[in-house]
N, C-alpha and C positions, 0 to 999 in steps of 0.2 A: 723262925721257921712257919710256926702257925700262921703270922699274918701274911707271909709270902703265898703260903698255898691258899688262905683267903682270897689273897689279890688275884693269883693266877686263877682260881673260878670265876671271881666277877668279871677277870677280863675276857676269858672264854666265852661266858655268857654275854657280855658287851657285844662281842665279836660276832657271834651268832644272830643277836639281833639287828644289829649294823648292817650284815650281809643277808639280811633278809631271810634267814633260815628258821629263827626263832620269832615268831608273829604274834602280833598283838590279841591278846586272849588267851594264850598257850598257858596251861598250869604247870607252874614249876615245883612238883613234888620232891619233899626233901629227900626222903629216901631213894627215888630214882637216881638223883643228880649225887647224892654221896655213894651209891653203887656205881654209877656210870666214873667218877672221880676218884675212887677208892679211899674215901676219907669220912670222917664221922659227921652226923648230920648237924653237929654243932658249928663245925665250920662251913658247911652249905648256908645254915641259916645266916650267919656273920655276912658270909657274900653279898646273900640276898637282901641283907638290911644297907649294904653298902650301896646296892643297886638303886633302892628305895631313895637315895639322897637325890640322884639328878632324875628321878620319875623315871626311868626304866623299867621298873617293877612296882606292884602293888602290892601291898600286903593287906589281907582281908580278914579279919576276926573270924575264928572257928571255920576257914574258907581256905587258908594258906597263901600260898604266892603265885602272882599271873603276870606274865608282860603286859604292861600298862597300855590301855588303849585310849589314847589322846583323843578329847573330845575336840570338836571342830572349834571352839571358841579356843581352847589351848593352841590348837594350830595356828591358828592365826595370832595369837598373842606369841609364839615363838618366833615367827617369821618378821613379826615387827620389831622385835628386840633384837634379831639378825639384823636387820637394816641400819637400826640406830648403831649398834656398836662396829659394824662392818663399813660402814660409812667413814666413821671417824678413824678406823682402822686405816683404811684407804688413804686418807690425808695425811695420818701419821707416817706411814710407810714410805709416800713420797718424798718427805722430809729427810729421810734416811736411806734412800734408794743408794744402792752400788751394782757394779755388774755381777759381782758374785752372787748378790741375792735374786738379780733378775735371772742368772743362769740357773739356780736353783728352782725357781718356779717354771722355767721352761723344761727343765728336767723332769719336775713333776707333771708338768702337761702332757710331757712325752709318753712316761709311764700311763697317763689315763689313754692316751691314743692306742696304747698298745693292748691294754685291757679291753678297749672296744674291738680292737681288729680280733682279738682271740676270743670274743665274745664270753669273757669271764665276768659273769654277773657280779660274784661276790667282791674281785677286786675291783672292778669298775665302780661299785658303790663305796667302796670305802675311802678310795682315790679321789673320787669328786668330792666327798665329804671334807676329805683331809686337806685338799687346797685351801682353804679356808682357814685351816687350823696352821698349815705350813707358813702362812704369811704372816702370823704373828709369832710364831717360833724364831722366824729370821729377823723378826724384830727384837728377839731377845725378851719378850713379854711374855714370862710363863703363867703368870694370871690369868691374861688374856686368853693365850692357848689353852689352858684349862677349861676356860669358861665357854669358850667357842667348839673345844672336843665335846661338852657335855650337849650343848645345843644340838651339833650336830648329829650326835648319836639321836637325840630326841627326834630331829628331823628325819631321820632314817626310819624311825619307826613310825612317823606320820605319815611319809610317802608311802612307805609299805600299805597303810591302811588305804589311801586317798589320793595316792598319786595315779592320774590317768595315762593312757599309751603315748604319751610323748617321747621322741627319743632322748635316749642318755647324750646323743650326739651335741644337742643345743647346748646343753651345760658345759661340755668339755668345749666347744667353739668360743662360747662367752668366756672362760677363764681363759682361753689364748689371747681374745681380744683385751681382757683386763692387764694382763702381762705386758703387753705391748704398748698399752697406755701408761704403764707405770714405768716400762722402760723410757718412754720420751717424757717422763716427768711432768705430764699432761694431767695435772690432778681435778681438773671439772671433768676432764672426757673420764678418767679412772673411777671417781664416784659416780657418775651417772652411769656408766656400765655396771657397775656393782649393784647399783638400785633395782637397776632395769632386770640383772639377773636374779636377782633375789625374787623380785615381782613375778618374774616368767614362770620360776620353780612353783611360787605360790600358787599363780593362776592355772597351773596344770593341776593341779589339786581337786579330785571331784568328791564332793560330800556326800553322794548317794551311794557310794559303794557299800558293799555286802562286806561284813569282816571277816578276812581270811583267818582259818584257824590250822593248826596241825599237830601231829605229836611229838612230844619231848624228845623221844628215844629216836625219832627220826631226824630231827633238827640237830641234835648233837653228833650224830652219826660221823660228819666230817672231821669232827674236830680231833 
């Protein structure tokens, strides 16, 4: 039960970060979190430690826990790793593509469009990141899905800090193009589209932006 509660807290904080409700630099006070979730500070501390493993949270001696603030170098490295992983993922996906897998990706892309139409920023952000994880899940590769889940969570934090005002529609449109290339079993086109897509997202980052901050209680209120 204790580990389940810890996981619930960690998942809730991850969701708040990915959906841009908890921003980089936000102090994660143990007592405030304990009061919010109705648990002990020990459980909160365990949850925060879990989030340090994928670098969403930074623990600073004598200062406490904060939502991480990825550096410019880290941002570039994360995207470099994603390009390497996802290029090979696309090639592997082509080798085992089925109509059912394409239908699943098309359903996901349709959900992205619905979130865009409804101007649901939190849902849109989550779905756009999950598209990449969904591909790994459809391949049955849980290790890859977990790796991409961690990387896309870090990307959500990076984009909150550095993304300029490029329309989210671009990512959605590129996802749709990738799916159609996969459906056609055009490996060369699918790989090129995925590489271009990740490069476009990275090129939309502005590394001169000021760091946004917000209050913990306000960020967690929608949970």
